Backbone atoms as SQL, in Angstrom:
CREATE TABLE atoms (id INTEGER PRIMARY KEY, chain TEXT, resi INTEGER, resn TEXT, atom TEXT, x REAL, y REAL, z REAL);
INSERT INTO atoms VALUES
  (1, 'A', 1, 'ASP', 'N', -27.457, 129.654, -10.993),
  (2, 'A', 1, 'ASP', 'CA', -28.106, 130.687, -10.214),
  (3, 'A', 1, 'ASP', 'C', -29.289, 130.163, -9.400),
  (4, 'A', 2, 'ASP', 'N', -29.379, 128.871, -9.210),
  (5, 'A', 2, 'ASP', 'CA', -30.508, 128.291, -8.481),
  (6, 'A', 2, 'ASP', 'C', -30.298, 128.254, -6.978),
  (7, 'A', 3, 'VAL', 'N', -29.281, 128.909, -6.480),
  (8, 'A', 3, 'VAL', 'CA', -29.015, 128.918, -5.042),
  (9, 'A', 3, 'VAL', 'C', -30.095, 129.748, -4.351),
  (10, 'A', 4, 'GLU', 'N', -30.792, 129.124, -3.407),
  (11, 'A', 4, 'GLU', 'CA', -31.833, 129.831, -2.671),
  (12, 'A', 4, 'GLU', 'C', -31.388, 130.227, -1.274),
  (13, 'A', 5, 'ARG', 'N', -30.564, 129.401, -0.651),
  (14, 'A', 5, 'ARG', 'CA', -30.108, 129.681, 0.713),
  (15, 'A', 5, 'ARG', 'C', -28.587, 129.564, 0.756),
  (16, 'A', 6, 'LEU', 'N', -27.948, 130.594, 1.269),
  (17, 'A', 6, 'LEU', 'CA', -26.497, 130.599, 1.392),
  (18, 'A', 6, 'LEU', 'C', -26.147, 130.929, 2.832),
  (19, 'A', 7, 'TYR', 'N', -25.677, 129.920, 3.559),
  (20, 'A', 7, 'TYR', 'CA', -25.336, 130.061, 4.972),
  (21, 'A', 7, 'TYR', 'C', -23.823, 129.953, 5.115),
  (22, 'A', 8, 'LEU', 'N', -23.169, 131.076, 5.314),
  (23, 'A', 8, 'LEU', 'CA', -21.713, 131.116, 5.484),
  (24, 'A', 8, 'LEU', 'C', -21.347, 131.784, 6.799),
  (25, 'A', 9, 'HIS', 'N', -22.207, 131.670, 7.797),
  (26, 'A', 9, 'HIS', 'CA', -21.953, 132.296, 9.095),
  (27, 'A', 9, 'HIS', 'C', -20.913, 131.495, 9.881),
  (28, 'A', 10, 'ASN', 'N', -20.208, 132.206, 10.776),
  (29, 'A', 10, 'ASN', 'CA', -19.178, 131.594, 11.634),
  (30, 'A', 10, 'ASN', 'C', -18.084, 130.885, 10.848),
  (31, 'A', 11, 'ASN', 'N', -17.585, 131.519, 9.810),
  (32, 'A', 11, 'ASN', 'CA', -16.547, 130.903, 8.984),
  (33, 'A', 11, 'ASN', 'C', -15.252, 131.702, 8.929),
  (34, 'A', 12, 'LYS', 'N', -15.135, 132.753, 9.721),
  (35, 'A', 12, 'LYS', 'CA', -13.931, 133.596, 9.737),
  (36, 'A', 12, 'LYS', 'C', -13.630, 134.197, 8.365),
  (37, 'A', 13, 'ILE', 'N', -14.668, 134.466, 7.597),
  (38, 'A', 13, 'ILE', 'CA', -14.507, 135.074, 6.277),
  (39, 'A', 13, 'ILE', 'C', -14.146, 136.543, 6.467),
  (40, 'A', 14, 'SER', 'N', -13.118, 136.993, 5.739),
  (41, 'A', 14, 'SER', 'CA', -12.698, 138.390, 5.849),
  (42, 'A', 14, 'SER', 'C', -12.797, 139.057, 4.479),
  (43, 'A', 15, 'GLY', 'N', -12.578, 140.362, 4.467),
  (44, 'A', 15, 'GLY', 'CA', -12.695, 141.128, 3.237),
  (45, 'A', 15, 'GLY', 'C', -14.096, 141.676, 3.087),
  (46, 'A', 16, 'SER', 'N', -14.387, 142.198, 1.908),
  (47, 'A', 16, 'SER', 'CA', -15.693, 142.814, 1.691),
  (48, 'A', 16, 'SER', 'C', -16.716, 141.767, 1.246),
  (49, 'A', 17, 'ILE', 'N', -17.976, 142.147, 1.319),
  (50, 'A', 17, 'ILE', 'CA', -19.046, 141.258, 0.859),
  (51, 'A', 17, 'ILE', 'C', -18.887, 141.102, -0.650),
  (52, 'A', 18, 'PRO', 'N', -18.761, 139.876, -1.139),
  (53, 'A', 18, 'PRO', 'CA', -18.522, 139.667, -2.576),
  (54, 'A', 18, 'PRO', 'C', -19.676, 140.190, -3.434),
  (55, 'A', 19, 'THR', 'N', -19.332, 140.912, -4.492),
  (56, 'A', 19, 'THR', 'CA', -20.367, 141.475, -5.361),
  (57, 'A', 19, 'THR', 'C', -21.040, 140.409, -6.217),
  (58, 'A', 20, 'PHE', 'N', -20.419, 139.238, -6.386),
  (59, 'A', 20, 'PHE', 'CA', -21.043, 138.192, -7.192),
  (60, 'A', 20, 'PHE', 'C', -22.354, 137.711, -6.571),
  (61, 'A', 21, 'LEU', 'N', -22.544, 137.961, -5.282),
  (62, 'A', 21, 'LEU', 'CA', -23.772, 137.526, -4.617),
  (63, 'A', 21, 'LEU', 'C', -25.010, 138.150, -5.249),
  (64, 'A', 22, 'GLU', 'N', -24.862, 139.348, -5.801),
  (65, 'A', 22, 'GLU', 'CA', -26.014, 140.019, -6.400),
  (66, 'A', 22, 'GLU', 'C', -26.492, 139.309, -7.668),
  (67, 'A', 23, 'ARG', 'N', -25.688, 138.386, -8.194),
  (68, 'A', 23, 'ARG', 'CA', -26.104, 137.613, -9.371),
  (69, 'A', 23, 'ARG', 'C', -26.928, 136.384, -8.993),
  (70, 'A', 24, 'LEU', 'N', -27.025, 136.094, -7.701),
  (71, 'A', 24, 'LEU', 'CA', -27.801, 134.943, -7.239),
  (72, 'A', 24, 'LEU', 'C', -29.253, 135.377, -7.049),
  (73, 'A', 25, 'ASP', 'N', -29.940, 135.565, -8.162),
  (74, 'A', 25, 'ASP', 'CA', -31.264, 136.184, -8.092),
  (75, 'A', 25, 'ASP', 'C', -32.371, 135.268, -7.571),
  (76, 'A', 26, 'ASP', 'N', -32.058, 134.019, -7.254),
  (77, 'A', 26, 'ASP', 'CA', -33.032, 133.138, -6.598),
  (78, 'A', 26, 'ASP', 'C', -32.823, 133.090, -5.089),
  (79, 'A', 27, 'LEU', 'N', -31.855, 133.851, -4.605),
  (80, 'A', 27, 'LEU', 'CA', -31.491, 133.817, -3.191),
  (81, 'A', 27, 'LEU', 'C', -32.636, 134.325, -2.309),
  (82, 'A', 28, 'THR', 'N', -33.007, 133.517, -1.309),
  (83, 'A', 28, 'THR', 'CA', -34.032, 133.929, -0.348),
  (84, 'A', 28, 'THR', 'C', -33.444, 134.140, 1.045),
  (85, 'A', 29, 'HIS', 'N', -32.354, 133.442, 1.358),
  (86, 'A', 29, 'HIS', 'CA', -31.717, 133.538, 2.679),
  (87, 'A', 29, 'HIS', 'C', -30.217, 133.751, 2.496),
  (88, 'A', 30, 'LEU', 'N', -29.679, 134.816, 3.076),
  (89, 'A', 30, 'LEU', 'CA', -28.244, 135.087, 3.044),
  (90, 'A', 30, 'LEU', 'C', -27.777, 135.330, 4.469),
  (91, 'A', 31, 'ARG', 'N', -26.951, 134.422, 4.965),
  (92, 'A', 31, 'ARG', 'CA', -26.430, 134.539, 6.327),
  (93, 'A', 31, 'ARG', 'C', -24.911, 134.594, 6.272),
  (94, 'A', 32, 'LEU', 'N', -24.394, 135.795, 6.467),
  (95, 'A', 32, 'LEU', 'CA', -22.952, 136.038, 6.498),
  (96, 'A', 32, 'LEU', 'C', -22.526, 136.535, 7.869),
  (97, 'A', 33, 'ASN', 'N', -23.350, 136.311, 8.865),
  (98, 'A', 33, 'ASN', 'CA', -23.090, 136.829, 10.205),
  (99, 'A', 33, 'ASN', 'C', -21.923, 136.120, 10.882),
  (100, 'A', 34, 'ASP', 'N', -21.363, 136.810, 11.889),
  (101, 'A', 34, 'ASP', 'CA', -20.294, 136.277, 12.729),
  (102, 'A', 34, 'ASP', 'C', -19.065, 135.863, 11.927),
  (103, 'A', 35, 'ASN', 'N', -18.624, 136.771, 11.064),
  (104, 'A', 35, 'ASN', 'CA', -17.387, 136.616, 10.318),
  (105, 'A', 35, 'ASN', 'C', -16.515, 137.839, 10.600),
  (106, 'A', 36, 'ALA', 'N', -15.622, 138.160, 9.693),
  (107, 'A', 36, 'ALA', 'CA', -14.769, 139.340, 9.842),
  (108, 'A', 36, 'ALA', 'C', -14.882, 140.219, 8.598),
  (109, 'A', 37, 'LEU', 'N', -16.083, 140.331, 8.066),
  (110, 'A', 37, 'LEU', 'CA', -16.310, 141.116, 6.855),
  (111, 'A', 37, 'LEU', 'C', -16.130, 142.605, 7.130),
  (112, 'A', 38, 'THR', 'N', -15.522, 143.301, 6.173),
  (113, 'A', 38, 'THR', 'CA', -15.264, 144.734, 6.294),
  (114, 'A', 38, 'THR', 'C', -15.860, 145.452, 5.085),
  (115, 'A', 39, 'GLY', 'N', -15.750, 146.766, 5.092),
  (116, 'A', 39, 'GLY', 'CA', -16.275, 147.559, 3.987),
  (117, 'A', 39, 'GLY', 'C', -17.741, 147.868, 4.193),
  (118, 'A', 40, 'VAL', 'N', -18.396, 148.274, 3.128),
  (119, 'A', 40, 'VAL', 'CA', -19.791, 148.698, 3.202),
  (120, 'A', 40, 'VAL', 'C', -20.719, 147.567, 2.762),
  (121, 'A', 41, 'ILE', 'N', -21.987, 147.718, 3.103),
  (122, 'A', 41, 'ILE', 'CA', -23.002, 146.806, 2.573),
  (123, 'A', 41, 'ILE', 'C', -23.261, 147.263, 1.143),
  (124, 'A', 42, 'PRO', 'N', -22.934, 146.433, 0.153),
  (125, 'A', 42, 'PRO', 'CA', -23.088, 146.885, -1.231),
  (126, 'A', 42, 'PRO', 'C', -24.545, 147.175, -1.556),
  (127, 'A', 43, 'GLY', 'N', -24.800, 148.314, -2.135),
  (128, 'A', 43, 'GLY', 'CA', -26.164, 148.688, -2.468),
  (129, 'A', 43, 'GLY', 'C', -26.391, 148.849, -3.957),
  (130, 'A', 44, 'MET', 'N', -25.313, 148.690, -4.747),
  (131, 'A', 44, 'MET', 'CA', -25.377, 149.026, -6.158),
  (132, 'A', 44, 'MET', 'C', -26.491, 148.280, -6.904),
  (133, 'A', 45, 'HIS', 'N', -26.550, 146.963, -6.761),
  (134, 'A', 45, 'HIS', 'CA', -27.536, 146.184, -7.511),
  (135, 'A', 45, 'HIS', 'C', -28.370, 145.305, -6.595),
  (136, 'A', 46, 'LEU', 'N', -28.698, 145.796, -5.424),
  (137, 'A', 46, 'LEU', 'CA', -29.491, 145.018, -4.474),
  (138, 'A', 46, 'LEU', 'C', -30.841, 144.599, -5.047),
  (139, 'A', 47, 'GLU', 'N', -31.370, 145.377, -5.969),
  (140, 'A', 47, 'GLU', 'CA', -32.686, 145.047, -6.518),
  (141, 'A', 47, 'GLU', 'C', -32.699, 143.694, -7.219),
  (142, 'A', 48, 'ARG', 'N', -31.521, 143.207, -7.629),
  (143, 'A', 48, 'ARG', 'CA', -31.440, 141.882, -8.252),
  (144, 'A', 48, 'ARG', 'C', -31.772, 140.766, -7.268),
  (145, 'A', 49, 'LEU', 'N', -31.632, 141.038, -5.994),
  (146, 'A', 49, 'LEU', 'CA', -31.937, 140.037, -4.963),
  (147, 'A', 49, 'LEU', 'C', -33.381, 140.196, -4.492),
  (148, 'A', 50, 'TYR', 'N', -34.272, 140.417, -5.430),
  (149, 'A', 50, 'TYR', 'CA', -35.655, 140.770, -5.086),
  (150, 'A', 50, 'TYR', 'C', -36.403, 139.673, -4.331),
  (151, 'A', 51, 'LYS', 'N', -35.916, 138.429, -4.339),
  (152, 'A', 51, 'LYS', 'CA', -36.581, 137.342, -3.605),
  (153, 'A', 51, 'LYS', 'C', -36.079, 137.211, -2.166),
  (154, 'A', 52, 'LEU', 'N', -35.076, 138.009, -1.803),
  (155, 'A', 52, 'LEU', 'CA', -34.444, 137.863, -0.489),
  (156, 'A', 52, 'LEU', 'C', -35.440, 138.107, 0.642),
  (157, 'A', 53, 'ARG', 'N', -35.477, 137.167, 1.585),
  (158, 'A', 53, 'ARG', 'CA', -36.360, 137.263, 2.746),
  (159, 'A', 53, 'ARG', 'C', -35.580, 137.439, 4.046),
  (160, 'A', 54, 'VAL', 'N', -34.379, 136.845, 4.101),
  (161, 'A', 54, 'VAL', 'CA', -33.578, 136.859, 5.328),
  (162, 'A', 54, 'VAL', 'C', -32.183, 137.369, 5.000),
  (163, 'A', 55, 'LEU', 'N', -31.746, 138.423, 5.698),
  (164, 'A', 55, 'LEU', 'CA', -30.413, 138.991, 5.531),
  (165, 'A', 55, 'LEU', 'C', -29.782, 139.136, 6.905),
  (166, 'A', 56, 'HIS', 'N', -28.805, 138.287, 7.194),
  (167, 'A', 56, 'HIS', 'CA', -28.097, 138.320, 8.474),
  (168, 'A', 56, 'HIS', 'C', -26.655, 138.733, 8.216),
  (169, 'A', 57, 'LEU', 'N', -26.299, 139.939, 8.638),
  (170, 'A', 57, 'LEU', 'CA', -24.941, 140.466, 8.493),
  (171, 'A', 57, 'LEU', 'C', -24.362, 140.867, 9.840),
  (172, 'A', 58, 'GLN', 'N', -25.005, 140.472, 10.926),
  (173, 'A', 58, 'GLN', 'CA', -24.591, 140.917, 12.247),
  (174, 'A', 58, 'GLN', 'C', -23.227, 140.353, 12.639),
  (175, 'A', 59, 'ASN', 'N', -22.578, 141.101, 13.558),
  (176, 'A', 59, 'ASN', 'CA', -21.301, 140.703, 14.157),
  (177, 'A', 59, 'ASN', 'C', -20.191, 140.518, 13.128),
  (178, 'A', 60, 'ASN', 'N', -20.001, 141.551, 12.326),
  (179, 'A', 60, 'ASN', 'CA', -18.877, 141.669, 11.406),
  (180, 'A', 60, 'ASN', 'C', -18.202, 143.003, 11.709),
  (181, 'A', 61, 'GLN', 'N', -17.496, 143.559, 10.737),
  (182, 'A', 61, 'GLN', 'CA', -16.859, 144.863, 10.906),
  (183, 'A', 61, 'GLN', 'C', -17.273, 145.795, 9.769),
  (184, 'A', 62, 'LEU', 'N', -18.504, 145.668, 9.344),
  (185, 'A', 62, 'LEU', 'CA', -19.017, 146.481, 8.242),
  (186, 'A', 62, 'LEU', 'C', -19.157, 147.932, 8.679),
  (187, 'A', 63, 'SER', 'N', -18.952, 148.848, 7.738),
  (188, 'A', 63, 'SER', 'CA', -19.004, 150.277, 8.059),
  (189, 'A', 63, 'SER', 'C', -19.854, 150.994, 7.013),
  (190, 'A', 64, 'GLY', 'N', -19.964, 152.300, 7.169),
  (191, 'A', 64, 'GLY', 'CA', -20.768, 153.089, 6.245),
  (192, 'A', 64, 'GLY', 'C', -22.217, 153.122, 6.686),
  (193, 'A', 65, 'GLN', 'N', -23.084, 153.438, 5.752),
  (194, 'A', 65, 'GLN', 'CA', -24.504, 153.577, 6.062),
  (195, 'A', 65, 'GLN', 'C', -25.301, 152.389, 5.529),
  (196, 'A', 66, 'VAL', 'N', -26.477, 152.219, 6.080),
  (197, 'A', 66, 'VAL', 'CA', -27.397, 151.200, 5.576),
  (198, 'A', 66, 'VAL', 'C', -27.861, 151.673, 4.199),
  (199, 'A', 67, 'PRO', 'N', -27.668, 150.858, 3.147),
  (200, 'A', 67, 'PRO', 'CA', -28.019, 151.328, 1.803),
  (201, 'A', 67, 'PRO', 'C', -29.521, 151.543, 1.624),
  (202, 'A', 68, 'GLU', 'N', -29.858, 152.651, 0.975),
  (203, 'A', 68, 'GLU', 'CA', -31.265, 152.969, 0.717),
  (204, 'A', 68, 'GLU', 'C', -31.924, 151.920, -0.164),
  (205, 'A', 69, 'LYS', 'N', -31.146, 151.307, -1.051),
  (206, 'A', 69, 'LYS', 'CA', -31.716, 150.325, -1.976),
  (207, 'A', 69, 'LYS', 'C', -32.236, 149.078, -1.273),
  (208, 'A', 70, 'LEU', 'N', -31.952, 148.940, 0.010),
  (209, 'A', 70, 'LEU', 'CA', -32.496, 147.819, 0.776),
  (210, 'A', 70, 'LEU', 'C', -34.024, 147.839, 0.733),
  (211, 'A', 71, 'GLU', 'N', -34.580, 149.016, 0.577),
  (212, 'A', 71, 'GLU', 'CA', -36.040, 149.155, 0.530),
  (213, 'A', 71, 'GLU', 'C', -36.644, 148.501, -0.708),
  (214, 'A', 72, 'LEU', 'N', -35.825, 148.211, -1.718),
  (215, 'A', 72, 'LEU', 'CA', -36.319, 147.570, -2.935),
  (216, 'A', 72, 'LEU', 'C', -36.594, 146.083, -2.741),
  (217, 'A', 73, 'LEU', 'N', -36.123, 145.538, -1.630),
  (218, 'A', 73, 'LEU', 'CA', -36.307, 144.113, -1.344),
  (219, 'A', 73, 'LEU', 'C', -37.620, 143.953, -0.584),
  (220, 'A', 74, 'LYS', 'N', -38.696, 143.921, -1.304),
  (221, 'A', 74, 'LYS', 'CA', -40.057, 144.005, -0.750),
  (222, 'A', 74, 'LYS', 'C', -40.487, 142.788, 0.055),
  (223, 'A', 75, 'TYR', 'N', -39.730, 141.675, -0.039),
  (224, 'A', 75, 'TYR', 'CA', -40.119, 140.459, 0.684),
  (225, 'A', 75, 'TYR', 'C', -39.291, 140.230, 1.940),
  (226, 'A', 76, 'LEU', 'N', -38.424, 141.169, 2.285),
  (227, 'A', 76, 'LEU', 'CA', -37.569, 141.000, 3.463),
  (228, 'A', 76, 'LEU', 'C', -38.400, 140.801, 4.720),
  (229, 'A', 77, 'GLU', 'N', -38.074, 139.740, 5.450),
  (230, 'A', 77, 'GLU', 'CA', -38.735, 139.451, 6.720),
  (231, 'A', 77, 'GLU', 'C', -37.807, 139.691, 7.901),
  (232, 'A', 78, 'GLU', 'N', -36.502, 139.488, 7.692),
  (233, 'A', 78, 'GLU', 'CA', -35.507, 139.664, 8.762),
  (234, 'A', 78, 'GLU', 'C', -34.283, 140.381, 8.217),
  (235, 'A', 79, 'VAL', 'N', -33.866, 141.442, 8.895),
  (236, 'A', 79, 'VAL', 'CA', -32.603, 142.129, 8.608),
  (237, 'A', 79, 'VAL', 'C', -31.901, 142.314, 9.942),
  (238, 'A', 80, 'LEU', 'N', -30.781, 141.625, 10.116),
  (239, 'A', 80, 'LEU', 'CA', -30.001, 141.717, 11.349),
  (240, 'A', 80, 'LEU', 'C', -28.639, 142.286, 10.990),
  (241, 'A', 81, 'ILE', 'N', -28.360, 143.518, 11.454),
  (242, 'A', 81, 'ILE', 'CA', -27.107, 144.187, 11.084),
  (243, 'A', 81, 'ILE', 'C', -26.365, 144.732, 12.302),
  (244, 'A', 82, 'GLN', 'N', -26.759, 144.314, 13.499),
  (245, 'A', 82, 'GLN', 'CA', -26.097, 144.800, 14.706),
  (246, 'A', 82, 'GLN', 'C', -24.687, 144.209, 14.822),
  (247, 'A', 83, 'GLY', 'N', -23.873, 144.835, 15.685),
  (248, 'A', 83, 'GLY', 'CA', -22.514, 144.345, 15.898),
  (249, 'A', 83, 'GLY', 'C', -21.574, 144.707, 14.765),
  (250, 'A', 84, 'ASN', 'N', -21.834, 145.818, 14.099),
  (251, 'A', 84, 'ASN', 'CA', -20.977, 146.338, 13.040),
  (252, 'A', 84, 'ASN', 'C', -20.605, 147.774, 13.382),
  (253, 'A', 85, 'ARG', 'N', -20.079, 148.503, 12.418),
  (254, 'A', 85, 'ARG', 'CA', -19.686, 149.899, 12.627),
  (255, 'A', 85, 'ARG', 'C', -20.501, 150.818, 11.724),
  (256, 'A', 86, 'LEU', 'N', -21.756, 150.510, 11.563),
  (257, 'A', 86, 'LEU', 'CA', -22.623, 151.285, 10.682),
  (258, 'A', 86, 'LEU', 'C', -23.026, 152.597, 11.342),
  (259, 'A', 87, 'THR', 'N', -23.278, 153.607, 10.527),
  (260, 'A', 87, 'THR', 'CA', -23.646, 154.936, 11.020),
  (261, 'A', 87, 'THR', 'C', -24.808, 155.482, 10.193),
  (262, 'A', 88, 'GLY', 'N', -25.274, 156.650, 10.565),
  (263, 'A', 88, 'GLY', 'CA', -26.330, 157.311, 9.807),
  (264, 'A', 88, 'GLY', 'C', -27.708, 156.943, 10.303),
  (265, 'A', 89, 'SER', 'N', -28.668, 157.018, 9.428),
  (266, 'A', 89, 'SER', 'CA', -30.063, 156.727, 9.763),
  (267, 'A', 89, 'SER', 'C', -30.561, 155.536, 8.962),
  (268, 'A', 90, 'MET', 'N', -31.485, 154.804, 9.559),
  (269, 'A', 90, 'MET', 'CA', -32.149, 153.734, 8.817),
  (270, 'A', 90, 'MET', 'C', -32.977, 154.406, 7.727),
  (271, 'A', 91, 'PRO', 'N', -32.800, 154.008, 6.468),
  (272, 'A', 91, 'PRO', 'CA', -33.558, 154.642, 5.388),
  (273, 'A', 91, 'PRO', 'C', -35.071, 154.543, 5.606),
  (274, 'A', 92, 'GLU', 'N', -35.770, 155.609, 5.248),
  (275, 'A', 92, 'GLU', 'CA', -37.226, 155.663, 5.429),
  (276, 'A', 92, 'GLU', 'C', -37.930, 154.509, 4.738),
  (277, 'A', 93, 'GLY', 'N', -37.433, 154.131, 3.569),
  (278, 'A', 93, 'GLY', 'CA', -38.057, 153.039, 2.825),
  (279, 'A', 93, 'GLY', 'C', -37.948, 151.706, 3.540),
  (280, 'A', 94, 'VAL', 'N', -36.851, 151.506, 4.262),
  (281, 'A', 94, 'VAL', 'CA', -36.687, 150.271, 5.039),
  (282, 'A', 94, 'VAL', 'C', -37.691, 150.285, 6.189),
  (283, 'A', 95, 'CYS', 'N', -37.826, 151.426, 6.844),
  (284, 'A', 95, 'CYS', 'CA', -38.845, 151.550, 7.894),
  (285, 'A', 95, 'CYS', 'C', -40.238, 151.346, 7.307),
  (286, 'A', 96, 'GLY', 'N', -40.424, 151.738, 6.066),
  (287, 'A', 96, 'GLY', 'CA', -41.701, 151.521, 5.394),
  (288, 'A', 96, 'GLY', 'C', -42.038, 150.046, 5.262),
  (289, 'A', 97, 'LEU', 'N', -41.020, 149.214, 5.058),
  (290, 'A', 97, 'LEU', 'CA', -41.252, 147.770, 5.004),
  (291, 'A', 97, 'LEU', 'C', -41.761, 147.253, 6.344),
  (292, 'A', 98, 'ARG', 'N', -41.279, 147.855, 7.435),
  (293, 'A', 98, 'ARG', 'CA', -41.777, 147.483, 8.767),
  (294, 'A', 98, 'ARG', 'C', -43.238, 147.902, 8.910),
  (295, 'A', 99, 'GLU', 'N', -43.526, 149.108, 8.478),
  (296, 'A', 99, 'GLU', 'CA', -44.884, 149.635, 8.611),
  (297, 'A', 99, 'GLU', 'C', -45.885, 148.843, 7.776),
  (298, 'A', 100, 'ASN', 'N', -45.425, 148.295, 6.646),
  (299, 'A', 100, 'ASN', 'CA', -46.299, 147.501, 5.781),
  (300, 'A', 100, 'ASN', 'C', -46.507, 146.089, 6.305),
  (301, 'A', 101, 'GLY', 'N', -45.792, 145.720, 7.358),
  (302, 'A', 101, 'GLY', 'CA', -45.992, 144.427, 7.985),
  (303, 'A', 101, 'GLY', 'C', -45.204, 143.275, 7.405),
  (304, 'A', 102, 'VAL', 'N', -44.370, 143.523, 6.406),
  (305, 'A', 102, 'VAL', 'CA', -43.580, 142.446, 5.813),
  (306, 'A', 102, 'VAL', 'C', -42.338, 142.192, 6.655),
  (307, 'A', 103, 'LEU', 'N', -41.579, 143.235, 6.923),
  (308, 'A', 103, 'LEU', 'CA', -40.332, 143.121, 7.678),
  (309, 'A', 103, 'LEU', 'C', -40.651, 142.970, 9.162),
  (310, 'A', 104, 'GLU', 'N', -40.457, 141.750, 9.672),
  (311, 'A', 104, 'GLU', 'CA', -40.815, 141.447, 11.058),
  (312, 'A', 104, 'GLU', 'C', -39.684, 141.717, 12.039),
  (313, 'A', 105, 'GLU', 'N', -38.445, 141.477, 11.629),
  (314, 'A', 105, 'GLU', 'CA', -37.278, 141.671, 12.495),
  (315, 'A', 105, 'GLU', 'C', -36.306, 142.630, 11.831),
  (316, 'A', 106, 'LEU', 'N', -36.014, 143.732, 12.506),
  (317, 'A', 106, 'LEU', 'CA', -35.032, 144.711, 12.049),
  (318, 'A', 106, 'LEU', 'C', -34.190, 145.079, 13.252),
  (319, 'A', 107, 'GLN', 'N', -32.946, 144.583, 13.262),
  (320, 'A', 107, 'GLN', 'CA', -32.070, 144.783, 14.414),
  (321, 'A', 107, 'GLN', 'C', -30.795, 145.488, 13.981),
  (322, 'A', 108, 'ALA', 'N', -30.384, 146.481, 14.793),
  (323, 'A', 108, 'ALA', 'CA', -29.187, 147.261, 14.491),
  (324, 'A', 108, 'ALA', 'C', -28.600, 147.803, 15.789),
  (325, 'A', 109, 'ASP', 'N', -27.428, 148.407, 15.699),
  (326, 'A', 109, 'ASP', 'CA', -26.840, 149.157, 16.815),
  (327, 'A', 109, 'ASP', 'C', -27.476, 150.536, 16.730),
  (328, 'A', 110, 'CYS', 'N', -28.565, 150.714, 17.440),
  (329, 'A', 110, 'CYS', 'CA', -29.379, 151.889, 17.167),
  (330, 'A', 110, 'CYS', 'C', -30.036, 152.452, 18.408),
  (331, 'A', 111, 'GLY', 'N', -30.807, 153.439, 18.163),
  (332, 'A', 111, 'GLY', 'CA', -31.597, 154.089, 19.190),
  (333, 'A', 111, 'GLY', 'C', -32.454, 155.128, 18.525),
  (334, 'A', 112, 'ASP', 'N', -33.114, 155.925, 19.328),
  (335, 'A', 112, 'ASP', 'CA', -33.947, 156.974, 18.744),
  (336, 'A', 112, 'ASP', 'C', -33.392, 158.354, 19.075),
  (337, 'A', 113, 'SER', 'N', -32.080, 158.399, 19.309),
  (338, 'A', 113, 'SER', 'CA', -31.437, 159.693, 19.554),
  (339, 'A', 113, 'SER', 'C', -30.321, 159.904, 18.541),
  (340, 'A', 114, 'ALA', 'N', -29.905, 161.134, 18.396),
  (341, 'A', 114, 'ALA', 'CA', -28.857, 161.468, 17.429),
  (342, 'A', 114, 'ALA', 'C', -27.508, 160.869, 17.812),
  (343, 'A', 115, 'ASP', 'N', -27.325, 160.459, 19.074),
  (344, 'A', 115, 'ASP', 'CA', -26.050, 159.886, 19.511),
  (345, 'A', 115, 'ASP', 'C', -25.878, 158.431, 19.075),
  (346, 'A', 116, 'SER', 'N', -26.941, 157.782, 18.682),
  (347, 'A', 116, 'SER', 'CA', -26.881, 156.370, 18.323),
  (348, 'A', 116, 'SER', 'C', -26.025, 156.180, 17.086),
  (349, 'A', 117, 'GLU', 'N', -25.442, 154.982, 16.957),
  (350, 'A', 117, 'GLU', 'CA', -24.649, 154.691, 15.769),
  (351, 'A', 117, 'GLU', 'C', -25.527, 154.748, 14.528),
  (352, 'A', 118, 'VAL', 'N', -26.687, 154.086, 14.585),
  (353, 'A', 118, 'VAL', 'CA', -27.672, 154.145, 13.506),
  (354, 'A', 118, 'VAL', 'C', -28.969, 154.649, 14.119),
  (355, 'A', 119, 'TYR', 'N', -29.415, 155.813, 13.683),
  (356, 'A', 119, 'TYR', 'CA', -30.693, 156.323, 14.174),
  (357, 'A', 119, 'TYR', 'C', -31.793, 155.459, 13.561),
  (358, 'A', 120, 'CYS', 'N', -32.604, 154.857, 14.422),
  (359, 'A', 120, 'CYS', 'CA', -33.650, 153.968, 13.925),
  (360, 'A', 120, 'CYS', 'C', -34.824, 153.969, 14.888),
  (361, 'A', 121, 'ASP', 'N', -35.934, 154.525, 14.453),
  (362, 'A', 121, 'ASP', 'CA', -37.117, 154.501, 15.310),
  (363, 'A', 121, 'ASP', 'C', -38.098, 153.412, 14.885),
  (364, 'A', 122, 'CYS', 'N', -37.669, 152.539, 13.963),
  (365, 'A', 122, 'CYS', 'CA', -38.546, 151.451, 13.520),
  (366, 'A', 122, 'CYS', 'C', -37.930, 150.076, 13.769),
  (367, 'A', 123, 'CYS', 'N', -36.755, 150.034, 14.388),
  (368, 'A', 123, 'CYS', 'CA', -36.090, 148.752, 14.649),
  (369, 'A', 123, 'CYS', 'C', -36.856, 147.963, 15.712),
  (370, 'A', 124, 'THR', 'N', -36.851, 146.648, 15.574),
  (371, 'A', 124, 'THR', 'CA', -37.511, 145.798, 16.564),
  (372, 'A', 124, 'THR', 'C', -36.607, 145.546, 17.759),
  (373, 'A', 125, 'ALA', 'N', -35.291, 145.694, 17.577),
  (374, 'A', 125, 'ALA', 'CA', -34.341, 145.550, 18.680),
  (375, 'A', 125, 'ALA', 'C', -33.123, 146.411, 18.384),
  (376, 'A', 126, 'CYS', 'N', -32.626, 147.083, 19.431),
  (377, 'A', 126, 'CYS', 'CA', -31.429, 147.913, 19.321),
  (378, 'A', 126, 'CYS', 'C', -30.370, 147.389, 20.275),
  (379, 'A', 127, 'PHE', 'N', -29.125, 147.394, 19.818),
  (380, 'A', 127, 'PHE', 'CA', -28.000, 146.896, 20.599),
  (381, 'A', 127, 'PHE', 'C', -26.986, 148.006, 20.792),
  (382, 'A', 128, 'ASP', 'N', -26.132, 147.859, 21.798),
  (383, 'A', 128, 'ASP', 'CA', -25.065, 148.841, 22.064),
  (384, 'A', 128, 'ASP', 'C', -23.868, 148.580, 21.182);
């Protein structure tokens, strides 16, 4: 469980995000961007990844909502989730991480209107 950085971006990985990742409790950087991942962002035991600072899931085919438990990751500095099929609103607790000054980059397919894929008034960048 001593894995701190896991970079698996641009590998044509398909299927859902593996749940075994939540057992890597020393993980600080997780980059699964630019693959063909489907399903939801697992939120069940996200609190186990309490050291996570960087989460890159952009440019996959993930769906569902941004999990509220993401707010439990108090050291997050970057969350990039644009280029997916996510819907709903950015959880208030995640926006709270931005307001507290820890989360520096929060990017999604978003806007500040109800028509946006992910309603987010705290994102640092919004994509179509």
